TORKOL-4160 file (C-alpha; in steps of 0.2 Angstrom, whole numbers, padded with zeros to 4 digits, m for minus):
217
<pt num="1" X="m0097" Y="0095" Z="0042"/>
<pt num="2" X="m0079" Y="0097" Z="0042"/>
<pt num="3" X="m0077" Y="0088" Z="0025"/>
<pt num="4" X="m0090" Y="0099" Z="0017"/>
<pt num="5" X="m0081" Y="0115" Z="0023"/>
<pt num="6" X="m0065" Y="0108" Z="0016"/>
<pt num="7" X="m0073" Y="0104" Z="m0001"/>
<pt num="8" X="m0081" Y="0121" Z="m0001"/>
<pt num="9" X="m0064" Y="0129" Z="0002"/>
<pt num="10" X="m0056" Y="0119" Z="m0012"/>
<pt num="11" X="m0068" Y="0125" Z="m0024"/>
<pt num="12" X="m0062" Y="0143" Z="m0021"/>
<pt num="13" X="m0043" Y="0138" Z="m0019"/>
<pt num="14" X="m0031" Y="0144" Z="m0033"/>
<pt num="15" X="m0017" Y="0132" Z="m0028"/>
<pt num="16" X="m0022" Y="0117" Z="m0017"/>
<pt num="17" X="m0033" Y="0104" Z="m0025"/>
<pt num="18" X="m0034" Y="0090" Z="m0012"/>
<pt num="19" X="m0034" Y="0090" Z="0007"/>
<pt num="20" X="m0036" Y="0074" Z="0017"/>
<pt num="21" X="m0037" Y="0075" Z="0036"/>
<pt num="22" X="m0042" Y="0059" Z="0045"/>
<pt num="23" X="m0036" Y="0045" Z="0057"/>
<pt num="24" X="m0025" Y="0034" Z="0047"/>
<pt num="25" X="m0023" Y="0046" Z="0032"/>
<pt num="26" X="m0004" Y="0042" Z="0030"/>
<pt num="27" X="m0010" Y="0026" Z="0021"/>
<pt num="28" X="m0018" Y="0037" Z="0008"/>
<pt num="29" X="m0002" Y="0046" Z="0003"/>
<pt num="30" X="0002" Y="0036" Z="m0012"/>
<pt num="31" X="m0016" Y="0037" Z="m0019"/>
<pt num="32" X="m0017" Y="0056" Z="m0016"/>
<pt num="33" X="0000" Y="0058" Z="m0024"/>
<pt num="34" X="m0005" Y="0048" Z="m0039"/>
<pt num="35" X="m0021" Y="0057" Z="m0041"/>
<pt num="36" X="m0013" Y="0074" Z="m0041"/>
<pt num="37" X="0004" Y="0072" Z="m0048"/>
<pt num="38" X="0005" Y="0055" Z="m0057"/>
<pt num="39" X="0018" Y="0042" Z="m0054"/>
<pt num="40" X="0033" Y="0052" Z="m0049"/>
<pt num="41" X="0048" Y="0053" Z="m0047"/>
<pt num="42" X="0046" Y="0059" Z="m0029"/>
<pt num="43" X="0058" Y="0065" Z="m0016"/>
<pt num="44" X="0053" Y="0065" Z="0003"/>
<pt num="45" X="0059" Y="0081" Z="0012"/>
<pt num="46" X="0060" Y="0080" Z="0031"/>
<pt num="47" X="0070" Y="0084" Z="0046"/>
<pt num="48" X="0078" Y="0072" Z="0058"/>
<pt num="49" X="0063" Y="0072" Z="0069"/>
<pt num="50" X="0049" Y="0072" Z="0056"/>
<pt num="51" X="0057" Y="0059" Z="0046"/>
<pt num="52" X="0056" Y="0047" Z="0061"/>
<pt num="53" X="0039" Y="0052" Z="0065"/>
<pt num="54" X="0031" Y="0050" Z="0048"/>
<pt num="55" X="0044" Y="0052" Z="0034"/>
<pt num="56" X="0051" Y="0035" Z="0034"/>
<pt num="57" X="0034" Y="0028" Z="0033"/>
<pt num="58" X="0029" Y="0039" Z="0019"/>
<pt num="59" X="0044" Y="0034" Z="0010"/>
<pt num="60" X="0040" Y="0016" Z="0013"/>
<pt num="61" X="0022" Y="0017" Z="0007"/>
<pt num="62" X="0026" Y="0027" Z="m0009"/>
<pt num="63" X="0039" Y="0013" Z="m0013"/>
<pt num="64" X="0027" Y="m0001" Z="m0010"/>
<pt num="65" X="0014" Y="0007" Z="m0021"/>
<pt num="66" X="0026" Y="0007" Z="m0035"/>
<pt num="67" X="0031" Y="0025" Z="m0036"/>
<pt num="68" X="0048" Y="0030" Z="m0041"/>
<pt num="69" X="0056" Y="0037" Z="m0025"/>
<pt num="70" X="0073" Y="0045" Z="m0024"/>
<pt num="71" X="0084" Y="0046" Z="m0008"/>
<pt num="72" X="0075" Y="0057" Z="0005"/>
<pt num="73" X="0082" Y="0074" Z="0008"/>
<pt num="74" X="0083" Y="0075" Z="0027"/>
<pt num="75" X="0089" Y="0091" Z="0037"/>
<pt num="76" X="0098" Y="0087" Z="0053"/>
<pt num="77" X="0088" Y="0086" Z="0069"/>
<pt num="78" X="0100" Y="0097" Z="0078"/>
<pt num="79" X="0101" Y="0112" Z="0078"/>
<pt num="80" X="0082" Y="0114" Z="0076"/>
<pt num="81" X="0077" Y="0118" Z="0058"/>
<pt num="82" X="0075" Y="0137" Z="0056"/>
<pt num="83" X="0065" Y="0146" Z="0042"/>
<pt num="84" X="0080" Y="0155" Z="0035"/>
<pt num="85" X="0084" Y="0158" Z="0017"/>
<pt num="86" X="0100" Y="0148" Z="0018"/>
<pt num="87" X="0090" Y="0132" Z="0020"/>
<pt num="88" X="0080" Y="0136" Z="0005"/>
<pt num="89" X="0096" Y="0138" Z="m0005"/>
<pt num="90" X="0102" Y="0121" Z="0001"/>
<pt num="91" X="0086" Y="0112" Z="m0003"/>
<pt num="92" X="0085" Y="0121" Z="m0020"/>
<pt num="93" X="0102" Y="0116" Z="m0025"/>
<pt num="94" X="0097" Y="0098" Z="m0021"/>
<pt num="95" X="0081" Y="0098" Z="m0031"/>
<pt num="96" X="0089" Y="0105" Z="m0046"/>
<pt num="97" X="0099" Y="0089" Z="m0048"/>
<pt num="98" X="0083" Y="0080" Z="m0053"/>
<pt num="99" X="0065" Y="0083" Z="m0058"/>
<pt num="100" X="0057" Y="0074" Z="m0043"/>
<pt num="101" X="0041" Y="0081" Z="m0035"/>
<pt num="102" X="0045" Y="0086" Z="m0016"/>
<pt num="103" X="0034" Y="0078" Z="m0003"/>
<pt num="104" X="0037" Y="0089" Z="0013"/>
<pt num="105" X="0034" Y="0079" Z="0029"/>
<pt num="106" X="0034" Y="0091" Z="0043"/>
<pt num="107" X="0025" Y="0107" Z="0050"/>
<pt num="108" X="0027" Y="0125" Z="0048"/>
<pt num="109" X="0045" Y="0128" Z="0046"/>
<pt num="110" X="0048" Y="0113" Z="0035"/>
<pt num="111" X="0033" Y="0116" Z="0025"/>
<pt num="112" X="0038" Y="0135" Z="0021"/>
<pt num="113" X="0056" Y="0129" Z="0016"/>
<pt num="114" X="0049" Y="0116" Z="0004"/>
<pt num="115" X="0036" Y="0128" Z="m0002"/>
<pt num="116" X="0048" Y="0142" Z="m0007"/>
<pt num="117" X="0061" Y="0130" Z="m0014"/>
<pt num="118" X="0048" Y="0121" Z="m0025"/>
<pt num="119" X="0043" Y="0137" Z="m0032"/>
<pt num="120" X="0060" Y="0142" Z="m0036"/>
<pt num="121" X="0062" Y="0126" Z="m0045"/>
<pt num="122" X="0046" Y="0129" Z="m0054"/>
<pt num="123" X="0037" Y="0113" Z="m0048"/>
<pt num="124" X="0022" Y="0109" Z="m0037"/>
<pt num="125" X="0024" Y="0100" Z="m0021"/>
<pt num="126" X="0014" Y="0090" Z="m0008"/>
<pt num="127" X="0014" Y="0091" Z="0011"/>
<pt num="128" X="0011" Y="0078" Z="0024"/>
<pt num="129" X="0008" Y="0087" Z="0041"/>
<pt num="130" X="0015" Y="0081" Z="0057"/>
<pt num="131" X="0008" Y="0094" Z="0070"/>
<pt num="132" X="m0006" Y="0106" Z="0072"/>
<pt num="133" X="0006" Y="0119" Z="0076"/>
<pt num="134" X="0000" Y="0133" Z="0064"/>
<pt num="135" X="m0013" Y="0136" Z="0051"/>
<pt num="136" X="m0002" Y="0139" Z="0036"/>
<pt num="137" X="m0002" Y="0122" Z="0028"/>
<pt num="138" X="m0012" Y="0128" Z="0013"/>
<pt num="139" X="m0007" Y="0146" Z="0014"/>
<pt num="140" X="0001" Y="0154" Z="m0001"/>
<pt num="141" X="0018" Y="0163" Z="0003"/>
<pt num="142" X="0032" Y="0157" Z="0015"/>
<pt num="143" X="0037" Y="0166" Z="0031"/>
<pt num="144" X="0056" Y="0166" Z="0029"/>
<pt num="145" X="0071" Y="0176" Z="0037"/>
<pt num="146" X="0080" Y="0184" Z="0022"/>
<pt num="147" X="0093" Y="0198" Z="0023"/>
<pt num="148" X="0091" Y="0199" Z="0042"/>
<pt num="149" X="0072" Y="0202" Z="0041"/>
<pt num="150" X="0057" Y="0189" Z="0043"/>
<pt num="151" X="0047" Y="0192" Z="0028"/>
<pt num="152" X="0033" Y="0183" Z="0018"/>
<pt num="153" X="0040" Y="0177" Z="0001"/>
<pt num="154" X="0028" Y="0174" Z="m0013"/>
<pt num="155" X="0025" Y="0156" Z="m0018"/>
<pt num="156" X="0010" Y="0145" Z="m0021"/>
<pt num="157" X="0002" Y="0133" Z="m0008"/>
<pt num="158" X="0005" Y="0114" Z="m0009"/>
<pt num="159" X="m0006" Y="0106" Z="m0022"/>
<pt num="160" X="m0011" Y="0092" Z="m0010"/>
<pt num="161" X="m0010" Y="0090" Z="0009"/>
<pt num="162" X="m0012" Y="0075" Z="0020"/>
<pt num="163" X="m0014" Y="0076" Z="0039"/>
<pt num="164" X="m0015" Y="0060" Z="0049"/>
<pt num="165" X="m0025" Y="0064" Z="0065"/>
<pt num="166" X="m0015" Y="0050" Z="0075"/>
<pt num="167" X="0001" Y="0058" Z="0071"/>
<pt num="168" X="m0005" Y="0076" Z="0075"/>
<pt num="169" X="m0012" Y="0071" Z="0092"/>
<pt num="170" X="0005" Y="0063" Z="0096"/>
<pt num="171" X="0014" Y="0079" Z="0093"/>
<pt num="172" X="0022" Y="0089" Z="0107"/>
<pt num="173" X="0010" Y="0098" Z="0118"/>
<pt num="174" X="0018" Y="0115" Z="0115"/>
<pt num="175" X="0016" Y="0113" Z="0096"/>
<pt num="176" X="m0002" Y="0110" Z="0098"/>
<pt num="177" X="m0003" Y="0125" Z="0110"/>
<pt num="178" X="0005" Y="0136" Z="0097"/>
<pt num="179" X="m0008" Y="0131" Z="0084"/>
<pt num="180" X="m0022" Y="0137" Z="0095"/>
<pt num="181" X="m0012" Y="0153" Z="0098"/>
<pt num="182" X="m0010" Y="0155" Z="0079"/>
<pt num="183" X="m0029" Y="0153" Z="0076"/>
<pt num="184" X="m0032" Y="0166" Z="0090"/>
<pt num="185" X="m0021" Y="0178" Z="0082"/>
<pt num="186" X="m0030" Y="0177" Z="0066"/>
<pt num="187" X="m0046" Y="0185" Z="0074"/>
<pt num="188" X="m0037" Y="0201" Z="0078"/>
<pt num="189" X="m0025" Y="0201" Z="0062"/>
<pt num="190" X="m0040" Y="0198" Z="0051"/>
<pt num="191" X="m0049" Y="0213" Z="0058"/>
<pt num="192" X="m0034" Y="0223" Z="0056"/>
<pt num="193" X="m0033" Y="0219" Z="0037"/>
<pt num="194" X="m0051" Y="0223" Z="0035"/>
<pt num="195" X="m0049" Y="0240" Z="0044"/>
<pt num="196" X="m0034" Y="0244" Z="0034"/>
<pt num="197" X="m0043" Y="0240" Z="0018"/>
<pt num="198" X="m0058" Y="0250" Z="0022"/>
<pt num="199" X="m0047" Y="0265" Z="0026"/>
<pt num="200" X="m0037" Y="0263" Z="0011"/>
<pt num="201" X="m0021" Y="0261" Z="0021"/>
<pt num="202" X="m0017" Y="0245" Z="0013"/>
<pt num="203" X="m0028" Y="0237" Z="0000"/>
<pt num="204" X="m0032" Y="0218" Z="0001"/>
<pt num="205" X="m0026" Y="0210" Z="m0015"/>
<pt num="206" X="m0034" Y="0194" Z="m0022"/>
<pt num="207" X="m0021" Y="0180" Z="m0020"/>
<pt num="208" X="m0021" Y="0175" Z="m0039"/>
<pt num="209" X="m0014" Y="0192" Z="m0042"/>
<pt num="210" X="0003" Y="0185" Z="m0038"/>
<pt num="211" X="0003" Y="0170" Z="m0049"/>
<pt num="212" X="0001" Y="0165" Z="m0067"/>
<pt num="213" X="m0014" Y="0153" Z="m0064"/>
<pt num="214" X="m0031" Y="0162" Z="m0062"/>
<pt num="215" X="m0044" Y="0156" Z="m0050"/>
<pt num="216" X="m0056" Y="0142" Z="m0056"/>
<pt num="217" X="m0073" Y="0149" Z="m0062"/>
């Protein structure tokens, strides 16, 4: 049933073309990348924690599969990575030194940083999730602190997402709890959006309005 729902959602998606969520899914990273991006080149992007959890293995599997893989870009584990624009600028500067496709290995913060940086470099990216800590892996837009304000910056969702259930279940309990809280908040926030649209306070715009690529028909 879950696979059917994912496939149905992908039919309506404007950015994401492939989602694989299952036990042992990490082994499928090379194949998923090849099907959606070709042979590479690739750059794995992680932080000090997520690189040890899954990034190193992702790097190894991609290399063993014959992909061209550059040295990984790893943010320090300390202090904890924060979704602020300066980190996007750091990553963007590194990405512009080559034409590799980023493979983000991490959860919300890391995914948002890579999402926006990839967009600024005008290239797609892939995400390997490491925690069920939020529901934004395939969301368009990135929640980033910029100019002293937390705001949503426009950028496409990842073209492909892989999530290994064995890795997700081993994530810290507080990260899993925050994922449940994120889903719970969507019940009320979704209702708020519908009411605001109905009252013409703030109209709901289709996501493809923000991008050059129209929805599939």
